[in-house]
C-alpha positions as CSV (number, residue, x, y, z in Angstrom):
1,X,4.1,12.5,13.2
2,X,4.7,16.1,12.3
3,X,7.8,15.1,10.4
4,X,5.8,12.5,8.4
5,X,3.2,15.1,7.5
6,X,5.9,17.6,6.4
7,X,7.6,14.9,4.2
8,X,4.2,13.8,2.9
9,X,3.4,17.3,1.8
10,X,6.8,17.6,0.1
11,X,6.2,14.3,-1.7
12,X,2.7,15.4,-2.7
13,X,4.0,18.7,-4.1
14,X,6.8,16.7,-5.9
15,X,4.2,14.4,-7.5
16,X,2.1,17.4,-8.6
17,X,5.1,19.2,-10.2
18,X,6.3,16.0,-11.7
19,X,2.9,15.5,-13.2
20,X,3.0,19.0,-14.6
21,X,6.4,18.3,-16.3
22,X,4.9,15.1,-17.8
23,X,1.9,17.0,-19.1
24,X,4.1,19.5,-20.9
25,X,5.7,16.7,-22.9
26,X,2.3,14.9,-23.3
27,X,1.0,17.9,-25.2
28,X,3.9,17.7,-27.8
29,X,4.9,15.3,-30.5
30,X,7.3,13.6,-28.2
31,X,10.0,11.1,-29.1
32,X,10.4,7.6,-27.6
33,X,13.7,5.9,-26.8
34,X,14.3,2.3,-25.7
35,X,16.0,1.5,-22.4
36,X,18.4,-1.4,-21.9
37,X,15.4,-3.6,-20.9
38,X,13.6,-2.7,-24.1
39,X,11.0,-0.6,-22.2
40,X,10.2,2.8,-23.6
41,X,11.7,6.0,-22.2
42,X,10.5,9.5,-23.1
43,X,11.5,13.0,-22.3
44,X,8.7,13.0,-19.8
45,X,10.3,10.4,-17.6
46,X,13.5,12.4,-17.5
47,X,11.9,15.8,-16.9
48,X,9.6,14.5,-14.1
49,X,12.6,12.8,-12.4
50,X,14.6,16.0,-12.4
51,X,11.7,18.0,-10.9
52,X,10.9,15.3,-8.2
53,X,14.6,14.9,-7.3
54,X,15.0,18.7,-6.8
55,X,12.1,18.7,-4.3
56,X,13.0,15.5,-2.4
57,X,16.8,16.1,-2.1
58,X,16.5,18.9,0.5
59,X,14.8,16.4,2.9
60,X,18.1,14.7,3.3
61,X,16.5,11.3,2.8
62,X,18.3,9.2,0.1
63,X,16.4,8.4,-3.1
64,X,15.9,5.2,-5.1
65,X,14.4,6.1,-8.5
66,X,13.8,4.1,-11.7
67,X,15.5,6.8,-13.7
68,X,18.5,7.3,-11.4
69,X,21.3,4.8,-11.1
70,X,21.0,3.3,-7.6
71,X,23.9,2.9,-5.3
72,X,25.4,-0.4,-4.4
73,X,23.6,-2.4,-1.7
74,X,26.6,-2.1,0.6
75,X,25.7,1.6,0.9
76,X,21.9,1.2,0.7
77,X,21.6,-1.5,3.4
78,X,22.7,1.2,6.0
79,X,19.7,3.3,5.2
80,X,16.7,3.1,7.6
81,X,14.7,5.5,5.4
82,X,14.6,6.2,1.7
83,X,12.4,7.6,-1.0
84,X,11.2,5.2,-3.7
85,X,10.3,7.0,-6.9
86,X,8.9,6.1,-10.3
87,X,8.6,9.5,-12.1
88,X,6.4,7.9,-14.8
89,X,4.8,4.6,-14.1
90,X,3.1,3.3,-17.2
91,X,5.3,4.7,-20.0
92,X,3.5,2.4,-22.5
93,X,0.2,4.0,-21.4
94,X,1.8,7.4,-21.9
95,X,2.9,6.5,-25.4
96,X,-0.6,5.1,-26.2
97,X,-2.0,8.4,-24.8
98,X,-4.7,6.6,-22.8
99,X,-4.1,8.7,-19.6
100,X,-3.6,5.7,-17.4
101,X,0.0,6.5,-16.2
102,X,1.1,7.8,-12.8
103,X,3.8,9.5,-10.7
104,X,4.7,7.3,-7.8
105,X,6.5,8.4,-4.7
106,X,6.8,6.4,-1.5
107,X,8.7,6.8,1.8
108,X,10.3,3.6,3.1
109,X,11.1,3.1,6.7
110,X,12.9,-0.1,7.7
111,X,11.8,-1.9,4.6
112,X,8.1,-0.9,4.8
113,X,6.3,1.8,2.9
114,X,5.0,4.3,5.5
115,X,3.8,6.9,3.0
116,X,2.8,6.9,-0.6
117,X,1.3,9.2,-3.3
118,X,0.1,8.0,-6.7
119,X,-0.9,10.8,-9.1
120,X,-2.5,10.4,-12.5
121,X,-2.1,13.8,-14.1
122,X,-4.4,13.3,-17.1
123,X,-7.2,11.9,-14.9
124,X,-6.5,14.5,-12.1
125,X,-6.7,11.7,-9.5
126,X,-4.4,11.9,-6.5
127,X,-4.2,8.9,-4.1
128,X,-2.1,9.3,-1.0
129,X,-1.8,8.3,2.6
130,X,-2.1,9.9,6.0
131,X,-1.8,8.4,9.4
132,X,-5.6,7.9,9.6
133,X,-6.0,6.1,6.2
134,X,-5.8,6.3,2.4
135,X,-7.3,9.3,0.6
136,X,-8.3,10.4,-2.9
137,X,-8.7,13.9,-4.4
138,X,-9.7,14.6,-8.0
139,X,-8.3,17.9,-9.3
140,X,-10.5,20.2,-11.4
141,X,-8.2,21.2,-14.3
142,X,-9.8,24.7,-14.3
143,X,-9.2,25.4,-10.6
144,X,-5.6,25.9,-9.3
145,X,-4.9,23.8,-6.2
146,X,-2.1,23.4,-3.7
147,X,-0.7,20.3,-2.0
148,X,-2.0,21.7,1.3
149,X,-5.5,22.0,0.0
150,X,-5.5,18.4,-1.4
151,X,-4.1,17.2,1.9
152,X,-6.9,18.9,3.9
153,X,-9.8,18.2,1.5
154,X,-9.3,14.7,0.1
155,X,-11.9,12.0,0.8
156,X,-10.9,8.9,2.8
157,X,-11.3,5.7,0.8
158,X,-12.9,2.5,1.9
159,X,-12.1,-1.0,0.6
160,X,-15.0,-3.0,-0.9
161,X,-17.0,-5.4,1.2
162,X,-16.3,-9.1,0.2
163,X,-19.4,-9.7,-1.9
164,X,-20.3,-11.0,-5.3
165,X,-19.1,-10.5,-7.9
166,X,-15.5,-10.5,-6.7
167,X,-13.7,-8.0,-8.9
168,X,-10.2,-9.0,-9.9
169,X,-7.7,-6.5,-11.3
170,X,-6.1,-7.9,-14.4
171,X,-5.7,-7.6,-18.2
172,X,-8.9,-8.1,-20.2
173,X,-6.8,-9.1,-23.3
174,X,-4.1,-11.3,-21.9
175,X,-3.1,-13.0,-18.7
176,X,-0.2,-15.3,-17.9
177,X,-0.8,-18.9,-16.8
178,X,-0.3,-18.2,-13.1
179,X,-2.9,-15.4,-13.1
180,X,-5.4,-17.5,-15.1
181,X,-4.9,-20.3,-12.6
182,X,-5.6,-17.9,-9.7
183,X,-8.7,-16.6,-11.4
184,X,-10.0,-20.1,-12.2
185,X,-9.5,-21.1,-8.5
186,X,-11.3,-18.0,-7.3
187,X,-14.1,-18.6,-9.8
188,X,-14.8,-22.1,-8.3
189,X,-16.2,-20.4,-5.2
190,X,-17.2,-17.0,-6.4
191,X,-18.7,-15.1,-9.3
192,X,-15.8,-13.1,-10.6
193,X,-15.4,-10.1,-12.9
194,X,-12.1,-8.7,-14.3
195,X,-11.5,-5.0,-14.1
196,X,-8.4,-3.3,-15.7
197,X,-6.4,-0.1,-15.5
198,X,-2.8,0.8,-16.3
199,X,0.2,1.4,-14.0
200,X,-0.2,1.8,-10.2
201,X,-3.9,2.6,-10.8
202,X,-4.4,-1.1,-10.4
203,X,-3.5,-0.8,-6.6
204,X,-5.8,2.3,-6.4
205,X,-8.8,0.4,-7.9
206,X,-8.6,-2.0,-4.9
207,X,-7.9,0.8,-2.3
208,X,-10.9,2.9,-3.5
209,X,-13.2,-0.2,-3.4
210,X,-13.6,-0.5,-7.2
211,X,-12.0,-4.0,-7.0
212,X,-11.4,-6.7,-4.4
213,X,-8.1,-8.3,-5.3
214,X,-5.1,-7.6,-7.5
215,X,-2.9,-10.6,-8.3
216,X,0.4,-9.6,-9.8
217,X,2.1,-12.7,-10.9
218,X,4.6,-11.1,-13.2
219,X,7.9,-9.1,-12.7
220,X,7.8,-5.7,-11.1
221,X,10.4,-3.5,-9.5
222,X,10.2,-1.9,-6.1
223,X,9.6,1.6,-7.5
224,X,6.6,0.2,-9.4
225,X,4.8,-0.9,-6.3
226,X,6.0,1.0,-3.2
227,X,3.5,4.0,-3.4
228,X,0.5,1.8,-4.4
229,X,1.5,-0.6,-1.6
230,X,1.4,2.2,0.9
231,X,-2.0,3.4,-0.4
232,X,-3.4,-0.1,-0.1
233,X,-2.2,-0.9,3.4
234,X,-3.5,2.4,4.6
235,X,-6.9,1.4,3.1
236,X,-6.8,-1.7,5.3
237,X,-5.5,-4.1,2.6
238,X,-2.5,-6.5,2.5
239,X,0.2,-6.7,-0.2
240,X,1.6,-10.2,0.2
241,X,4.4,-12.1,-1.3
242,X,2.7,-15.0,-3.2
243,X,5.1,-17.6,-1.8
244,X,5.6,-16.6,1.8
245,X,2.3,-14.7,2.4
246,X,4.4,-12.0,4.1
247,X,4.2,-8.3,3.2
248,X,6.5,-7.1,0.4
249,X,9.7,-5.4,1.7
250,X,11.7,-2.7,0.1
251,X,15.3,-1.5,-0.4
252,X,16.3,-5.2,-0.8
253,X,19.6,-6.2,-2.3
254,X,17.7,-7.2,-5.4
255,X,15.1,-4.5,-6.2
256,X,13.0,-7.0,-8.2
257,X,9.7,-7.8,-6.4
258,X,8.4,-11.4,-6.0
259,X,5.0,-12.2,-7.3
260,X,2.4,-10.7,-5.0
261,X,-1.3,-10.4,-4.2
262,X,-3.3,-7.4,-3.0
263,X,-6.1,-8.6,-0.9
264,X,-8.3,-7.9,2.2
């Protein structure tokens, strides 16, 4: 347990410093490149990744990161633990300057996320896990704060009671056919309302009780979801493969996630 707390504090510090690196770029007239998959890449992704890697590497736990070329599965499959990192989740939100982007760091043990931190530097919101549950701390930009202070003074989150209206995390402007079908089915039995946020903040909406379910019936990668997954499970929620109804697993041969549902 002590080792998990120590690693958790290191990851929390890495998220805070990664967020600071992102904010330095956010304050400038930054340039945007295009990755091979046509998604945007900024200097912020790269700088945050460098800062986070420097803090996590001394733990001796291998790292899978969106911005770092991952090792072949023949090597990765021997790992019982690894860090899963997205140094800037929601680059499109970053480019739009709407503040709804996050730093995501998770610790994976035997395919399951046992710790996670999601930090939204513009909003000042830090979501993370401890053995006793999922917690949130909102940073005052005028007050310097340490990872240890956040760890000790964060408030435990409680999932929402299942009552009307059922709040579904989704896009207000566009949903794919699978998500629309799920919402239509849910609406047959319940009054529903769609709530929306960018990046891994979608997981956090459910974990903090601002929403009830989050159907993600579109492609995501493991680093997109691992930290939010940990936050949700520690809040008493499930993150289930849509087809098998089993929890999502990590450090798979193919790092692409199946469609999934966050639910009570």
